[in-house]
C-alpha positions in Angstrom: 27.2 -21.4 16.3 23.7 -21.2 18.3 21.2 -23.5 17.2 17.8 -23.8 18.4 13.8 -25.1 17.7 10.6 -23.3 16.7 7.9 -24.6 14.7 6.9 -21.4 12.6 9.2 -18.7 12.2 8.5 -15.4 10.7 10.2 -13.2 8.8 9.3 -9.4 9.4 7.0 -7.4 11.2 5.0 -5.2 9.2 1.1 -5.8 9.1 1.5 -8.8 6.9 4.2 -11.1 9.0 2.5 -10.1 12.2 -0.7 -11.1 10.7 1.2 -14.4 10.1 2.0 -14.2 13.2 -1.0 -14.3 15.5 -2.6 -16.5 12.8 0.0 -19.5 13.2 -0.2 -19.1 16.9 -4.0 -19.0 16.7 -3.8 -22.4 14.9 -1.9 -23.9 17.3 2.3 -23.4 16.5 4.6 -22.0 18.6 6.1 -18.7 16.9 9.3 -17.0 16.4 9.1 -13.8 14.8 12.7 -12.2 13.4 12.7 -8.8 12.9 16.0 -6.8 11.5 15.0 -3.2 12.4 15.4 -1.9 15.9 12.3 -1.8 17.7 11.8 2.0 17.7 11.1 1.3 13.9 9.4 -1.9 14.1 6.6 -2.0 11.6 8.2 -1.8 8.3 6.0 0.4 5.5 2.9 -0.7 7.4 3.8 1.7 10.2 4.2 4.9 7.4 0.5 4.6 6.0 -1.2 7.6 7.5 -4.8 6.2 6.5 -3.7 2.6 6.9 -7.2 1.8 4.9 -8.5 -1.6 4.2 -10.5 -1.8 0.8 -13.4 -4.8 1.5 -16.3 -6.0 -0.3 -19.5 -4.7 2.0 -23.3 -4.6 1.3 -23.1 -0.9 2.7 -23.6 0.0 6.4 -25.0 -3.4 7.6 -21.7 -5.3 6.9 -19.9 -2.1 8.4 -21.5 -2.2 11.9 -20.1 -5.3 13.2 -16.4 -3.7 12.4 -17.2 -0.8 14.4 -19.5 -1.4 17.2 -18.3 2.0 19.1 -20.3 3.9 16.4 -23.7 5.6 17.9 -27.1 5.2 15.6 -26.9 8.8 15.5 -23.5 8.8 13.3 -24.9 6.1 11.0 -28.0 7.9 10.3 -26.0 10.5 8.2 -23.7 8.2 6.5 -24.3 7.3 2.8 -21.9 4.3 1.9 -23.1 2.6 -1.3 -22.2 -1.1 -1.2 -19.0 -2.7 -2.9 -19.4 -6.2 -4.1 -17.2 -8.8 -5.0 -18.0 -8.2 -8.8 -17.0 -4.2 -8.1 -14.2 -5.6 -6.4 -12.5 -7.7 -8.7 -13.4 -5.4 -11.9 -11.6 -2.7 -9.9 -8.4 -4.7 -9.7 -8.8 -6.1 -13.5 -9.5 -2.6 -14.7 -6.4 -0.3 -13.0 -3.9 -3.8 -13.7 -5.1 -3.6 -17.3 -6.2 -7.5 -16.4 -3.0 -8.8 -15.3 -3.7 -9.3 -12.2 -3.8 -13.2 -11.6 -7.3 -14.1 -11.9 -7.0 -16.6 -8.9 -4.6 -14.3 -6.9 -7.4 -11.3 -7.2 -10.5 -14.1 -6.7 -8.4 -14.8 -3.2 -8.2 -10.9 -2.3 -11.3 -10.1 -3.1 -13.3 -13.0 -1.7 -11.3 -13.3 1.8 -11.4 -9.7 1.8 -14.5 -8.9 4.6 -13.7 -12.0 6.6 -10.2 -11.0 6.7 -10.9 -7.5 8.3 -13.4 -9.2 10.4 -11.0 -11.1 11.5 -8.7 -8.6 12.3 -11.3 -7.0 14.3 -11.9 -10.0 16.6 -8.2 -10.3 16.7 -7.9 -7.1 18.7 -7.7 -4.5 16.0 -9.9 -1.7 16.3 -11.6 0.3 12.9 -12.4 3.6 12.4 -14.6 5.2 9.6 -12.3 7.5 7.3 -13.5 10.1 7.0 -11.5 12.2 4.9 -12.4 10.2 2.0 -16.0 11.4 2.3 -17.2 14.5 0.6 -19.5 16.6 3.5 -23.0 17.3 1.5 -25.2 19.1 4.2 -24.8 17.5 7.6 -24.2 14.4 6.1 -21.2 12.5 4.4 -21.4 10.6 1.0 -18.8 8.1 -0.3 -18.3 7.6 -3.9 -18.6 4.1 -5.2 -15.9 1.7 -4.4 -13.9 4.2 -1.7 -12.5 2.9 1.4 -14.7 3.4 4.1 -12.3 1.9 7.1 -8.9 2.5 8.5 -7.2 1.1 11.7 -7.4 3.6 14.6 -4.5 5.6 14.7 -3.4 4.6 10.9 -0.5 3.0 9.9 1.4 3.3 13.3 -1.4 2.6 15.3 -2.1 -0.8 13.1 1.5 -1.7 14.1 1.4 -1.1 17.8 -2.5 -3.2 18.2 -0.5 -5.7 16.7 2.0 -5.7 18.9 0.2 -5.7 22.0 -1.8 -9.0 20.3 1.5 -10.4 19.5 2.9 -10.0 22.9 -0.5 -10.9 24.5 0.0 -14.3 23.0 3.9 -14.7 24.4 4.9 -14.7 21.0 8.4 -13.4 20.9 10.1 -11.1 18.6 13.8 -10.3 17.8 14.6 -7.3 16.7 18.0 -6.4 15.1 17.8 -10.1 13.8 18.0 -10.3 10.4 17.3 -13.8 8.4 20.5 -14.5 6.1 20.0 -17.3 4.5 17.3 -20.4 4.3 18.0 -24.1 5.0 16.8 -26.7 3.5 17.4 -31.0 3.5 18.5 -33.2 0.5 14.5 -32.9 -0.1 14.2 -29.6 -0.7 12.1 -28.6 2.4 12.8 -26.2 4.6 14.5 -26.6 7.7 15.1 -23.6 9.5 17.1 -20.0 8.8 20.5 -18.6 9.4 20.3 -15.3 11.4 22.5 -12.2 11.8 21.9 -10.6 15.1 24.2 -8.3 17.5 25.3 -11.4 19.0 26.5 -13.0 16.2 25.3 -15.8 13.7 22.9 -18.3 14.3 20.6 -21.2 13.5 17.1 -21.5 13.9 15.5 -24.7 13.1 11.8 -24.7 12.5 9.2 -26.6 10.5 7.7 -23.8 8.3 8.9 -20.4 7.3 6.8 -17.3 6.5 8.5 -14.6 4.4 6.9 -11.1 4.8 9.4 -8.8 4.8 8.4 -6.3 2.2 10.0 -5.8 -1.5 13.0 -4.2 -2.5 11.4 -0.5 -2.2 14.8 0.8 -0.2 17.5 -1.0 -2.3 18.8 1.6 -4.8 20.4 -0.8 -6.9 17.9 -3.4 -7.1 15.3 -0.5 -7.9 17.5 0.5 -10.9 18.2 -3.0 -12.6 14.4 -4.0 -12.4 12.4 -1.0 -12.1 14.6 1.2 -14.7 17.3 4.6 -14.8 16.4 7.1 -12.5 14.5 5.0 -9.9 17.5 4.3 -7.9 17.3 7.9 -6.9 14.0 8.1 -6.0 12.7 9.3 -2.3 10.8 6.4 -0.8 7.8 7.2 1.4 8.6 3.9 3.6 11.1 2.0 5.6 14.3 1.8 4.7 14.7 -2.0 6.1 12.8 -3.2 2.8 15.6 -3.8 0.8 14.5 -7.8 -0.9 16.3 -10.1 1.5 13.5 -12.2 1.8 12.9 -12.4 -2.0 16.8 -13.1 -2.5 16.8 -16.0 0.2 14.2 -17.5 -1.2 15.4 -17.3 -5.0 18.8 -18.6 -3.6 16.9 -21.7 -2.9 15.0 -22.3 -6.1 12.3 -20.2 -5.6 10.3 -18.7 -9.2 10.2 -14.8 -9.2 6.9 -13.4 -10.8 5.1 -10.2 -11.2 5.7 -7.0 -12.6 9.0 -6.5 -11.9 9.4 -3.3 -13.2 6.5 -1.9 -11.8 5.9 -0.4 -8.8 3.7 1.7 -6.2 4.4 4.9 -6.8 2.6 8.1 -6.0 2.9 12.1 -6.0 4.2 13.4 -2.7 5.8 16.7 -1.2 8.8 17.3 -2.8 10.4 18.8 0.0 10.3 14.9 1.6 13.3 13.0 2.8 15.0 10.3 0.4 13.3 7.7 2.9 10.6 7.6 5.4 9.1 9.9 3.4 5.9 9.5 4.4 5.9 12.7 6.7 8.1 15.4 6.8 8.3 15.0 10.2 8.6 11.2 10.0 10.0 11.0 14.0 6.6 12.5 15.5 4.4 11.1 12.6 3.2 14.9 11.5 2.7 16.6 8.1 1.9 14.2 5.7 3.5 14.3 2.3 1.0 12.8 0.0 -0.4 15.1 -2.7 -3.8 13.4 -4.0 -5.8 16.6 -5.0 -4.2 17.3 -8.3 -7.7 15.4 -9.4 -9.0 18.5 -9.1 -6.9 21.3 -10.8 -4.0 20.8 -13.2 -0.5 19.4 -12.6 2.4 20.7 -14.8 6.4 20.1 -15.5 9.0 22.1 -15.3 8.3 23.4 -18.3 4.9 24.3 -17.5 3.3 21.7 -19.3 0.4 19.2 -18.5 1.2 15.0 -19.0 -1.1 13.3 -18.0 -4.9 13.6 -17.8 -5.7 14.6 -14.0 -9.5 13.7 -14.2 -8.8 10.4 -15.7 -10.3 8.9 -12.6 -10.3 8.8 -8.9 -7.1 9.4 -7.2 -7.7 6.2 -5.3 -7.3 4.0 -8.4 -4.7 6.2 -10.1 -2.3 7.6 -7.6 -0.4 4.5 -7.1 0.8 5.3 -11.3 0.7 9.4 -11.3 4.5 9.2 -9.0 6.4 7.2 -12.1 4.6 9.8 -14.6 6.2 12.9 -12.6 9.7 11.1 -12.2 9.5 11.1 -16.1 9.4 14.6 -16.2 12.4 16.9 -15.9 14.0 16.9 -12.3 11.3 14.4 -11.7 9.4 17.6 -10.4 5.8 18.2 -10.6 3.6 21.6 -9.9 -0.1 21.0 -8.8 -1.9 24.4 -9.2 -5.9 25.5 -8.1 -7.3 28.5 -7.6 -9.4 30.0 -5.1 -12.2 28.3 -5.7 -10.8 25.0 -5.0 -9.2 25.7 -1.9 -11.7 24.0 0.4 -11.7 20.9 -1.6 -7.9 21.0 -1.8 -7.6 21.2 2.1 -9.8 18.0 2.7 -6.6 16.1 1.3 -4.3 17.2 4.2 -2.0 19.4 2.2 -0.8 20.7 6.0 2.8 21.5 6.4 3.4 21.7 2.5 5.4 24.8 1.1 2.5 26.7 -0.6 3.4 29.2 -3.8 0.8 31.9 -4.2 0.1 34.4 -6.7 -2.7 36.7 -8.0 -1.6 35.9 -11.5 -0.7 32.8 -13.7 2.5 34.4 -14.9 3.7 35.5 -11.2 3.3 32.2 -10.0 5.5 30.7 -12.7 7.8 33.3 -12.3 8.1 32.4 -8.7 8.5 28.5 -10.1 11.2 29.8 -11.8 8.6 28.4 -14.9 9.1 30.1 -18.2 5.6 32.4 -17.9 4.4 32.6 -21.2 4.6 28.9 -21.6 2.3 28.6 -18.3 0.2 31.4 -19.1 -0.4 29.0 -22.4 -1.1 26.7 -20.9 -3.9 27.6 -18.5 -5.3 29.4 -21.1 -5.5 26.3 -23.7 -7.0 24.7 -20.8 -9.7 27.1 -19.8 -10.5 27.4 -22.9 -10.7 23.9 -23.7 -13.1 23.1 -20.6 -16.8 22.4 -21.6 -18.9 23.4 -19.2 -22.3 21.3 -19.7 -22.3 19.9 -16.1 -21.7 20.8 -12.4 -18.8 19.5 -11.1 -19.1 16.9 -8.7 -16.2 15.4 -6.7 -18.3 11.8 -5.6 -18.6 11.1 -8.9 -16.9 10.6 -12.3 -19.2 13.6 -13.5 -17.8 13.7 -17.2 -16.9 17.8 -17.0 -14.3 17.4 -19.4 -11.8 19.6 -21.8 -12.5 19.2 -25.7 -9.4 19.6 -28.0 -6.0 19.4 -26.0 -4.4 16.8 -25.5 -3.3 15.3 -22.7 -7.1 15.9 -22.0 -9.0 16.1 -18.8 -11.7 13.5 -18.0 -13.6 14.6 -15.0 -13.8 17.7 -13.4 -12.2 20.2 -15.3 -12.8 23.8 -14.0 -11.7 26.8 -15.2 -8.4 28.4 -13.7 -9.9 31.8 -13.3 -9.8 33.2 -9.4 -7.1 34.5 -8.4 -4.8 33.5 -6.2 -3.5 31.2 -7.5 -1.2 28.5 -5.5 0.9 25.6 -6.2 2.6 22.9 -4.7 5.5 21.2 -5.4 5.4 17.2 -6.0 7.9 14.4 -7.0 7.5 10.4 -7.1 7.7 8.4 -3.6 7.7 5.1 -4.0 6.2 3.4 -1.7 6.7 -0.9 -2.6 7.0 -2.8 -5.8 5.3 -5.1 -7.2 7.9 -7.9 -7.7 8.2 -10.7 -6.4 7.5 -14.4 -5.4 5.4 -17.2 -7.0 2.8 -18.2 -4.5 -0.2 -20.8 -5.0 -3.7 -19.5 -2.9 -2.5 -21.3 -0.1 0.4 -19.1 0.2 3.3 -21.7 -0.2 6.2 -20.2 -2.4 6.5 -21.9 -5.5 9.9 -23.4 -7.2 10.6 -23.0 -11.0 8.4 -26.1 -11.6 5.1 -24.4 -10.3 5.5 -27.1 -7.2 5.1 -25.7 -3.7 8.7 -25.5 -1.8 7.6 -27.4 1.4 7.6 -25.6 4.3 8.0 -22.0 2.6 5.0 -19.4 2.5 5.3 -16.1 1.8 2.6 -12.9 2.6 2.4 -8.9 1.8 4.4 -6.7 -0.2 7.0 -9.9 -1.2 4.0 -12.0 -3.1 3.9 -11.1 -6.7 1.3 -11.7 -9.4 -1.5 -9.2 -7.3 -0.6 -6.1 -8.9 0.7 -4.9 -12.1 1.0 -1.1 -13.3 -1.3 0.2 -10.9 -3.7 -1.2 -7.8 -6.6 0.6 -6.2 -6.2 2.2 -3.2 -6.6 0.3 0.5 -5.6 -3.0 -1.3 -1.9 -3.2 -0.2 -2.3 -3.2 3.9 -5.4 -5.8 2.9 -3.2 -8.0 0.4 -0.7 -8.3 3.5 -3.6 -9.1 5.8 -5.0 -11.5 3.4 -2.0 -13.2 2.6 -0.4 -13.1 6.3 -3.2 -14.7 7.6 -3.5 -17.7 5.2 0.3 -18.0 5.0 0.1 -18.5 9.4 -2.6 -20.8 9.2 -1.3 -23.1 6.5 2.5 -23.2 8.1 1.0 -24.1 11.4 -1.2 -26.4 10.1 1.3 -28.4 7.6 3.1 -29.9 10.2 0.6 -30.2 13.2 -2.3 -32.0 11.2 0.9 -34.1 9.9 0.9 -34.8 14.2 -2.6 -35.6 14.7 -2.2 -37.7 11.8 0.5 -39.7 13.3 -1.3 -39.5 17.0 -3.6 -41.3 15.4 -2.2 -44.0 13.6 -0.5 -44.6 17.0 -3.4 -44.8 19.0 -5.0 -47.1 16.7 -2.0 -49.8 16.2 
């Protein structure tokens, strides 16, 4: 069996792993990256992120300008961007995770958010303004408080390619179609290497530190059914088919501690016509026709029985979309219909519904027949909703406007408008699983902890396979940020863990 040596091995090649590889190299380590996917499928779930947005702490435009040096002053003059403080970000995490996010990890994400996106810019990642999350107001653009402001150039695909160019420019080798199969340790429990499998056969790579950045178990139907529950094995997967939980299992096999919300995951409404895998796009090969269906906050959403089942206006979609997919999966057939009337058409168009198969009709009963829903049931739902809308204030999409319903269950808390202007349009949606929340327990140095809460020497983790950050839900733009923050920390500490010892030994030799 072939054996080779390296300082730091990074497993995976999405945003978290790429950040880890670059950070370890910057810190002075000889780095090798292993990716079980072929090169044309590189990037993990990152590649399927259309917007690739990065939520971060900032004090408004002055903090954003260093990230976007190509933006002209005339463009900045048309932007209204409220600040987003550390307290804001931390509160948003705790609110949507029902207070379950581990405080130390939430604080790590918050405190390192701005410095990490700035570091990425310094490494060569190019940012753009996320205009599709803004609301045009005359000739100006307004972002609601807490909305992400930047995304990587050309979305997730662009982020993967930019990282890849940075990795190649630094001479970091990447082995595609090479799967990590096992973690090797010595008698003390220290990681000493990794067993791998490739088309050439099995081999061993000795290393001084190992970073796991290979994603969760979203593409493993058996694990989904085991941990997420009945029916989840049939859910569509928005991202890569290669995130099958291998990194998690390898770590558990050597005594790592499982941690986090194992029965939870980021599951969002997507087009019902999306594929079983790579469902982030209707045409994933060409990254065309995004499948996310996020305009439901403006209209109503019903199941195949014609009944509403959630508060569509509970909050901005940025704070509810990651949990709404699981609510759709609970409905008969795992299908829901988002219904809008003509006065909402312009607003819906901003949510990138191009490519969606729309069903339109001049009456609600006609729409119901086309959707194969009982016409009387859907008409009753719409009538009850319309009669419950309190028209005491104008609708304002930039704020939680409080325009609500009264006397119906479920209520609609914000953005309630009567559906009374034909034609009426419906879009079929289903659940799309993005990533899972359960994984490995880490500390704030991104060291993987064993069952006794002690670090496993030489083992680090980053990205989706780290548990403890998200429970039930998450704020949009926090997933890729989590990957970059933990990747940067894991890679840096993996390199420093042995380089510092080497430096100390060298100094001790010189003084002896």
